[in-house]
N, C-alpha and C positions, 0 to 999 in steps of 0.2 A: 365424378370429378375426385381426381387426386391431386393431394397437396404435392408439391416439388420443393423439399427441403434443403435441397441443394446450397440455396442461398445463406444457411446460417451455418454460421462457423462453432467449432468446440471450444471451451474454455480452456485455458491455460492455468493448470495449478502452478502453484509457488511454494516452494519450502520455506518453513521458517524460519527468520534472519537473513534471508536474502535480502539485497537492495532493491529497491523498487525499480519498475520498468519504465520505459518513456511512454505517454500516452493515458490519455484520461481514462478510458475503459479499463485497459489495463492495470491502471494504478488501483484502480477500484478491486477488481478480480485479486490484486496483490494483497492488498489491505484487509480485505475479508479473510483470505487464507493469513495473514499475521493473526489476526482477532481469533481465529478457530483455533490456531496455534498455541494462544495464551499470552500473547504479548500487548498491551495497550499503549496508546497514546499518553504521552505528555505534554502541558503546555508549558512553552517556552515562558518563564517569567518577565522576560525581557520584550520581546516583540509580540509574544501573545498565542502564536503559531501553533497547531497541534501535530506533533511529530511521534513517529514510532522512533525506538531506542535507535535502530541502524539508520534514520534518514538524518544527516547533520545539519546541524542549525549554524549560523557563525555565532550565536550566542553561546552555545554549547561548550564553546573551550575558555570561556571565561570565567574566572577564579571568584565565587562567592564570598 
């Protein structure tokens, strides 16, 4: 019996510092590449969400 692997897609690779793609699975692949590239998420002190530096948070423009 042979296995048909045509249903499986290849994983996209993302450059470090690029904006996140649309889609749940694609975002996780993007986040993995950002982490491997040395970027880390930081927690917004206002809303508590974790974001990479290039992801815009509505609270990030507030002056502390």
